[in-house]
C-alpha positions in Angstrom: -23.4 46.3 9.3 -23.3 44.1 12.4 -26.0 41.8 10.9 -24.1 41.5 7.7 -20.8 40.7 9.6 -22.6 38.1 11.7 -24.1 36.5 8.6 -20.7 36.2 7.0 -19.2 34.6 10.1 -22.0 32.1 10.2 -21.4 31.2 6.5 -17.6 30.8 7.0 -18.1 28.6 10.0 -20.6 26.5 8.1 -18.2 26.0 5.2 -15.3 25.1 7.5 -17.6 22.7 9.4 -18.7 20.9 6.3 -15.1 20.8 4.9 -14.0 19.3 8.2 -16.7 16.7 8.1 -15.7 15.9 4.5 -12.1 15.5 5.3 -12.9 13.3 8.3 -15.0 11.0 6.2 -12.4 10.8 3.6 -9.8 9.8 6.2 -12.1 7.2 7.6 -12.9 5.8 4.1 -9.2 5.6 3.3 -8.5 3.8 6.6 -11.4 1.4 5.9 -10.1 0.7 2.4 -6.6 -0.1 3.7 -8.0 -2.3 6.4 -10.2 -4.4 4.0 -7.4 -5.0 1.4 -6.4 -8.7 1.2 -3.5 -10.5 -0.4 -4.4 -13.4 -2.6 -2.2 -16.5 -2.3 -2.3 -19.3 -4.9 -1.7 -22.7 -3.4 -1.4 -25.6 -5.8 -1.1 -29.4 -5.1 -1.1 -32.5 -7.3 -3.9 -34.9 -7.1 -3.3 -38.0 -4.9 -1.4 -38.2 -1.6 -0.5 -34.6 -1.3 -4.1 -33.5 -1.9 -5.1 -36.0 0.8 -2.5 -34.4 3.2 -4.0 -30.9 2.9 -7.6 -32.0 2.3 -8.7 -30.4 5.6 -7.3 -27.0 4.5 -8.9 -27.2 1.1 -12.3 -28.2 2.5 -12.5 -26.0 5.6 -10.5 -23.1 4.2 -9.5 -21.7 7.7 -8.3 -18.2 8.0 -4.5 -18.6 8.3 -3.8 -14.9 9.0 -5.9 -11.8 8.7 -5.4 -10.1 5.4 -4.6 -13.2 3.3 -7.0 -15.2 1.1 -5.7 -18.6 -0.1 -7.0 -20.1 -3.3 -6.4 -23.9 -3.4 -6.1 -25.8 -6.6 -5.7 -29.6 -7.2 -3.8 -30.2 -10.4 -4.6 -33.5 -12.1 -1.7 -33.3 -14.6 1.9 -33.4 -13.4 3.1 -31.7 -16.6 0.7 -28.8 -15.9 1.9 -28.5 -12.3 5.6 -28.3 -13.3 4.8 -25.8 -16.1 2.9 -23.6 -13.7 5.7 -23.7 -11.1 8.4 -23.0 -13.8 6.4 -19.9 -14.7 6.3 -18.9 -11.0 2.5 -18.8 -11.0 1.7 -20.3 -7.6 2.9 -18.7 -4.4 2.9 -22.0 -2.6 3.1 -25.4 -4.3 3.6 -29.1 -3.4 5.9 -30.7 -5.9 8.1 -33.8 -6.3 11.3 -33.1 -4.5 13.5 -33.3 -7.6 11.3 -30.7 -9.3 12.0 -28.4 -6.3 15.7 -28.7 -7.1 15.2 -28.2 -10.8 13.0 -25.0 -10.3 15.6 -23.6 -8.0 18.5 -24.3 -10.4 16.6 -22.7 -13.2 15.3 -19.5 -11.6 15.8 -19.5 -7.8 12.3 -18.2 -7.3 11.3 -20.7 -4.7 12.6 -22.0 -1.4 12.0 -25.4 0.2 9.9 -24.9 3.3 9.3 -28.5 4.3 8.4 -32.1 3.4 4.8 -33.2 3.3 5.5 -36.8 2.5 8.3 -39.3 2.4 8.6 -42.4 0.2 5.3 -44.2 -0.7 6.5 -46.3 -3.6 6.4 -50.1 -3.5 7.3 -53.0 -5.7 4.5 -55.5 -5.8 3.9 -58.9 -7.5 1.4 -61.6 -7.9 4.2 -64.2 -7.3 4.8 -65.7 -3.9 7.9 -65.4 -1.7 9.8 -62.9 -3.7 13.0 -60.9 -2.9 14.7 -58.1 -4.7 17.0 -60.5 -6.5 14.0 -62.1 -8.1 13.6 -59.0 -10.2 16.6 -60.1 -12.3 15.6 -61.1 -15.8 12.0 -60.0 -15.2 9.8 -57.3 -16.8 8.9 -54.6 -14.3 6.4 -51.9 -15.1 7.0 -48.4 -13.8 5.8 -44.9 -14.2 7.6 -42.4 -16.4 11.2 -43.0 -17.4 13.4 -40.6 -15.5 10.7 -39.6 -13.1 10.8 -40.1 -9.3 9.5 -43.7 -9.2 12.1 -44.7 -11.8 15.0 -42.8 -10.2 14.3 -44.2 -6.7 14.0 -47.8 -8.0 17.1 -47.7 -10.1 19.1 -46.0 -7.3 18.2 -48.6 -4.8 18.8 -51.5 -7.3 22.2 -50.1 -7.9 23.0 -49.9 -4.2 21.9 -53.5 -3.9 24.3 -54.6 -6.7 21.7 -54.9 -9.4 22.3 -53.2 -12.8 18.9 -51.8 -13.7 19.8 -51.5 -17.4 21.2 -55.0 -17.8 19.5 -57.2 -15.2 15.9 -55.8 -15.3 13.6 -55.1 -18.2 11.7 -52.0 -17.4 8.5 -51.1 -19.2 7.0 -47.6 -18.7 3.6 -46.1 -18.7 2.9 -42.3 -18.7 0.8 -42.1 -15.5 -0.3 -44.2 -12.5 -3.8 -44.3 -14.0 -2.4 -46.4 -16.9 -0.5 -48.8 -14.5 -3.4 -50.2 -12.5 -5.4 -51.6 -15.5 -2.2 -53.3 -16.7 -1.7 -55.1 -13.4 -5.4 -56.0 -13.0 -5.5 -57.4 -16.5 -2.6 -59.7 -15.7 -0.2 -58.2 -18.2 2.6 -57.9 -15.7 3.7 -59.8 -12.7 5.8 -57.0 -11.2 5.3 -53.3 -10.9 6.5 -50.2 -9.0 3.4 -48.6 -7.7 2.6 -45.8 -5.3 -0.3 -45.2 -2.9 -3.2 -44.7 -3.4 -3.0 -46.7 -6.6 -1.6 -49.7 -4.7 -4.8 -49.9 -2.5 -6.9 -49.5 -5.6 -5.3 -52.5 -7.2 -5.3 -54.7 -4.0 -9.0 -53.9 -3.5 -9.7 -55.7 -6.9 -6.9 -58.3 -6.7 -5.8 -59.5 -3.3 -3.0 -61.7 -4.9 -1.0 -58.6 -5.7 1.4 -58.3 -2.7 4.1 -55.8 -1.7 7.5 -57.4 -1.3 9.7 -54.3 -1.4 9.1 -51.0 0.5 11.4 -48.7 -1.4 11.4 -46.1 1.4 12.5 -48.7 4.0 15.2 -49.9 1.6 16.4 -46.3 1.1 16.6 -45.8 4.9 18.8 -48.9 5.2 21.1 -48.0 2.4 21.5 -44.4 3.2 21.4 -44.5 7.0 18.3 -42.2 6.8 15.9 -41.3 9.5 12.8 -40.6 7.4 13.6 -42.0 4.0 13.6 -40.0 0.7 11.6 -36.8 0.6 8.9 -37.5 -2.0 6.7 -34.4 -1.8 8.1 -31.0 -1.0 6.4 -27.7 -0.1 8.0 -24.8 -1.9 7.2 -21.1 -1.2 8.1 -18.1 -3.3 11.3 -16.5 -2.1 9.5 -13.1 -2.0 6.8 -14.5 0.2 9.3 -16.1 2.6 11.1 -12.7 3.0 8.2 -10.3 3.2 5.4 -12.4 4.8 7.3 -14.5 7.3 4.5 -14.6 9.9 1.9 -15.8 7.3 4.3 -18.5 6.0 4.9 -19.7 9.5 1.2 -19.9 10.3 0.5 -21.6 7.0 3.1 -24.3 7.6 1.7 -24.8 11.1 -1.7 -25.4 9.6 -0.3 -27.8 7.0 1.3 -29.9 9.7 -2.0 -30.0 11.7 -4.0 -30.9 8.6 -1.6 -33.8 7.9 -1.7 -35.0 11.5 -5.5 -34.9 11.3 -5.5 -36.9 8.0 -3.6 -39.7 9.7 -6.0 -39.9 12.6 -9.5 -39.3 11.1 -9.4 -41.5 8.0 -13.2 -41.8 7.7 -13.7 -38.0 7.5 -10.6 -37.7 5.4 -12.2 -40.0 2.8 -15.4 -38.0 2.7 -13.4 -34.7 2.4 -11.3 -36.1 -0.5 -14.4 -37.0 -2.4 -15.9 -33.6 -1.8 -12.9 -31.6 -2.9 -12.3 -33.7 -6.0 -9.4 -36.1 -5.2 -9.6 -38.9 -7.8 -9.2 -41.7 -5.2 -12.5 -42.8 -3.8 -13.3 -42.8 -0.1 -12.6 -46.6 0.6 -9.3 -46.3 -1.2 -8.3 -43.2 0.7 -9.0 -44.8 4.0 -7.0 -47.9 3.2 -4.1 -45.9 1.5 -3.3 -43.7 4.5 -1.4 -46.3 6.5 1.1 -46.8 3.7 1.0 -43.2 2.3 3.9 -42.1 4.6 2.3 -38.7 5.1 4.6 -36.9 7.5 5.3 -33.2 7.7 8.8 -32.2 8.6 10.1 -28.6 8.7 13.1 -28.1 6.4 15.4 -27.5 9.4 14.6 -31.0 10.5 15.0 -32.7 7.1 18.0 -30.9 5.4 20.1 -34.0 5.8 17.5 -36.1 3.9 17.4 -33.6 1.1 21.2 -33.4 0.7 21.4 -37.2 0.5 18.5 -37.3 -2.0 20.0 -34.6 -4.2 23.5 -36.2 -4.1 22.1 -39.5 -5.1 20.1 -38.1 -8.0 23.0 -36.1 -9.1 25.1 -39.3 -9.3 22.3 -41.0 -11.2 21.7 -38.1 -13.7 22.3 -34.4 -13.0 19.4 -33.5 -15.4 16.9 -35.0 -12.8 17.7 -32.0 -10.5 18.3 -29.3 -13.0 22.0 -29.9 -13.7 23.6 -29.8 -10.2 23.1 -30.2 -6.5 21.4 -27.0 -5.3 23.3 -24.8 -2.8 22.0 -24.3 0.7 20.1 -21.1 -0.3 17.4 -23.4 -1.6 16.3 -24.1 2.0 14.0 -21.6 3.7 15.7 -22.3 7.0 19.1 -23.9 7.7 
């Protein structure tokens, strides 16, 4: 009887021991599972200057914060970029600043976190000793009617007393890739052109000179510190609210990447070629000086945005989605 009782006790203890071990492993596995879960972040940037600005992040892929995995995409088509943002697909995106306003006015799904670049549009010519008044009666090529280069040019001309509709004959191409061949073929003497396309043209035709820096003109006319915000970082509202520490670290890394880009041009050129930026290394190196890549937190550039949005609203409310956005568009105020 005693033997039988002892045997039963041994069996019960064995079962409890194995059950305990099983529960312990289950808890450990569950903890391990939670610890290894990561949040995927989709970060999209257009080709060109903005891709140059964050090239170090795209190439090195540093860990911004444990538990987050960032997937970077360089979008070649501006239409695809805008469509993607309007569908709220990316978590973080770099967009033209008027697009940031339009998206906010349409669905309020994103907030402006900062500026990655101020004005980099220039008016160039093959003629000597030109001033802004020499544009009267001339044909001037530009990129995309109603897009940022057109809006900025027309706004500045208006402030300078020039009627862009009556005094200047604008001809438009759909993309900057179409503009350079027209200039190089001698089909126009005047053109509004951004970096890095400007450096591409000048590398092949040194007679094409800049005579108007549109950002400098904007600063003078609007009593502006930085100029017009050309490229804006927008972040999903939900990410701003629930992942503040991650967003803060990401923006810190963006700023550092941009500062590096302005200092180490040679390596930047190599990085850009490797990650698929369309501009070749020699052009990237030359373009940096006039690219006006400068990161500014939104709290330091709100005034610039308000001026910009007011100007665009006066030009055509449709360019910013119908109205000047309220202050809730800004991540910080």
